[in-house]
matplotlib code that plots the C-alpha trace (Angstrom):
import matplotlib.pyplot as plt

x = [216.8, 217.6, 220.9, 221.5, 222.8, 219.9, 217.5, 219.1, 219.0, 215.6, 214.9, 216.7, 215.3, 211.5, 212.7, 214.0, 210.5, 208.7, 210.5, 210.1, 206.5, 206.1, 208.4, 206.3, 202.9, 204.1, 204.6, 201.8, 199.0, 200.6, 199.8, 196.1, 194.2, 192.7, 195.9, 195.1, 197.1, 197.7, 199.5, 201.6, 202.6, 203.7, 205.7, 207.6, 208.3, 206.6, 203.7, 200.4, 201.4, 204.2, 202.3, 199.3, 201.4, 203.2, 199.5, 196.3, 194.2, 194.3, 193.9, 197.0, 199.0, 197.9, 198.8, 201.9, 203.0, 202.1, 204.2, 207.2, 207.3, 206.9, 209.7, 211.9, 211.6, 211.8, 215.5, 216.8, 216.7, 219.5, 221.2, 221.6, 222.7, 225.7, 226.8, 226.0, 225.7, 222.8, 221.4, 222.0, 220.9, 217.3, 216.6, 217.9, 215.0, 212.5, 212.8, 212.5, 209.6, 208.1, 208.5, 206.7, 203.8, 203.4, 203.3, 200.9, 199.0, 198.5, 197.7, 195.1, 192.6, 193.7, 194.2, 190.7, 189.3, 191.9, 191.3, 187.9, 189.0, 189.3, 193.2, 194.2, 197.0, 197.8, 198.6, 200.7, 202.7, 203.1, 205.4, 208.6, 208.1, 207.9, 210.8, 213.0, 211.4, 212.6, 216.1, 216.8, 215.3, 217.7, 220.7, 220.4, 219.7, 222.3, 224.5, 223.3, 221.8, 218.1, 216.0, 215.5, 212.4, 210.9, 209.0, 207.8, 204.7, 205.4, 207.5, 204.6, 202.4, 204.8, 205.1, 201.3, 201.2, 202.8, 199.9, 198.1, 200.1, 198.4, 201.0, 199.8, 201.1, 204.6, 204.9, 208.7, 209.1, 206.2, 207.7, 211.0, 209.4, 207.5, 210.8, 213.0, 210.5, 210.5, 213.9, 214.4, 211.9, 214.0, 217.3, 216.0, 216.7, 219.3, 222.2, 225.3, 227.8, 231.5, 232.3]
y = [-42.0, -39.6, -38.8, -40.0, -36.6, -34.7, -36.6, -35.9, -32.1, -32.5, -34.0, -31.7, -28.5, -30.1, -30.6, -27.2, -25.8, -27.7, -26.7, -22.8, -23.3, -24.5, -21.7, -19.4, -21.0, -20.8, -17.2, -16.4, -18.9, -17.3, -13.9, -15.0, -18.3, -17.1, -16.3, -17.4, -20.3, -18.6, -16.2, -18.6, -19.8, -16.5, -15.4, -18.8, -18.5, -21.3, -21.9, -23.3, -26.3, -26.9, -25.9, -28.2, -30.9, -30.7, -29.7, -30.6, -28.8, -26.3, -28.8, -31.0, -27.8, -26.7, -30.2, -30.3, -27.2, -28.2, -31.5, -29.7, -27.1, -30.1, -32.1, -29.1, -28.6, -32.2, -32.6, -29.1, -31.3, -34.1, -31.0, -28.7, -31.7, -31.9, -28.5, -27.4, -28.7, -30.4, -27.8, -25.0, -27.5, -27.8, -23.9, -23.4, -26.2, -24.3, -21.7, -23.0, -25.0, -21.4, -20.3, -23.4, -22.8, -19.4, -20.6, -23.1, -20.2, -18.1, -21.4, -22.6, -21.5, -23.0, -26.2, -26.3, -26.0, -28.1, -31.3, -32.8, -35.5, -35.4, -35.8, -35.1, -32.3, -34.1, -37.2, -35.3, -33.4, -36.5, -38.7, -36.5, -33.9, -36.8, -38.3, -34.7, -34.1, -37.7, -37.2, -33.9, -34.9, -38.4, -36.4, -33.7, -36.3, -38.5, -35.3, -34.4, -30.7, -31.4, -33.5, -37.1, -38.9, -36.0, -37.5, -36.0, -35.5, -34.0, -31.7, -30.8, -30.3, -27.7, -25.8, -26.0, -22.4, -21.6, -22.3, -19.9, -17.1, -14.5, -14.5, -10.8, -9.5, -9.4, -13.4, -13.5, -11.9, -13.7, -17.1, -16.6, -15.8, -19.2, -20.8, -19.6, -20.8, -24.2, -24.7, -23.5, -25.9, -28.9, -27.7, -28.2, -31.1, -31.8, -33.8, -30.9, -31.5, -30.2, -28.1]
z = [-3.9, -1.3, 0.1, 3.3, 4.4, 2.8, 4.9, 7.7, 7.1, 6.2, 9.5, 11.5, 9.3, 10.5, 13.8, 14.1, 12.2, 15.1, 17.9, 16.7, 16.3, 20.2, 21.3, 19.7, 20.6, 24.3, 24.0, 22.2, 24.0, 27.1, 26.1, 24.5, 24.3, 21.3, 19.2, 15.9, 14.1, 11.4, 13.8, 15.4, 12.2, 10.6, 13.9, 13.8, 10.2, 8.7, 6.4, 6.8, 5.3, 7.6, 10.6, 9.9, 9.2, 12.7, 14.5, 12.6, 15.2, 18.1, 20.4, 19.2, 19.1, 23.0, 24.5, 22.5, 24.1, 27.4, 27.0, 25.6, 28.3, 31.0, 29.1, 29.1, 32.8, 33.5, 31.7, 33.4, 36.8, 35.4, 33.6, 36.6, 38.6, 36.4, 36.9, 40.2, 43.8, 44.4, 47.1, 44.1, 41.5, 43.4, 43.9, 40.5, 39.2, 41.7, 39.6, 36.4, 37.6, 38.7, 35.0, 34.3, 36.4, 35.2, 31.9, 32.4, 34.2, 31.2, 29.0, 31.4, 29.4, 26.2, 27.8, 29.2, 26.0, 24.3, 27.1, 28.0, 29.8, 33.4, 34.4, 30.8, 32.0, 35.1, 33.6, 30.9, 33.8, 36.2, 35.4, 34.3, 36.8, 39.7, 38.2, 38.2, 41.9, 43.1, 41.4, 42.8, 46.7, 46.2, 45.6, 48.3, 50.8, 49.9, 50.2, 53.5, 52.2, 52.9, 55.5, 55.3, 54.0, 51.5, 49.0, 45.7, 47.3, 50.0, 48.1, 45.2, 47.7, 49.1, 46.4, 45.4, 45.8, 42.7, 40.8, 42.8, 41.8, 39.5, 36.2, 35.8, 39.0, 40.7, 40.4, 40.4, 43.8, 45.0, 43.8, 45.2, 48.7, 48.5, 47.2, 49.6, 52.2, 51.1, 50.7, 54.1, 55.0, 53.3, 55.1, 58.3, 60.3, 57.3, 58.7, 59.3, 56.0, 56.6, 53.7]

ax = plt.figure().add_subplot(projection="3d")
ax.plot(x, y, z, "-o")
ax.set_aspect("equal")
plt.show()
């Protein structure tokens, strides 16, 4: 029988391996959708057995990279609200969403190849991102920092341009301009808040 602490260590090592694979896969697949899985395993510092135990196919890896990135973006909303004023948390989260959008654009070919069912990608992201946006908007509306009545659908339509930015162009400055415009629009009509 294994010692409980040894099992916990093994599980934590396995989790670190999995996260390392996902981090490397995100970077490599964003650069090239055709990156060999063996190259991803090598750069992640894991053997083929460990790699395939976690991700038995390219499709499984690509979908999990996408889910992993969506989850990180969604979790960032709550973390930012714990450490920043609402409006600042919202704007910083929008920057994180822009980084996600660019990563998604880089992964587009790999995602298209991995998903054959219509709506698969949308359903993977819709829930967590909608929850994050809803939380940020509600907190800001309560604080009086944005106009009342903005829905998560309104917000997602307003920032839809992120997904049209060329990731190989000067995407950061273009995304910043777009998100500043969206933030200005959200502030228009907000109740006056005394400092």
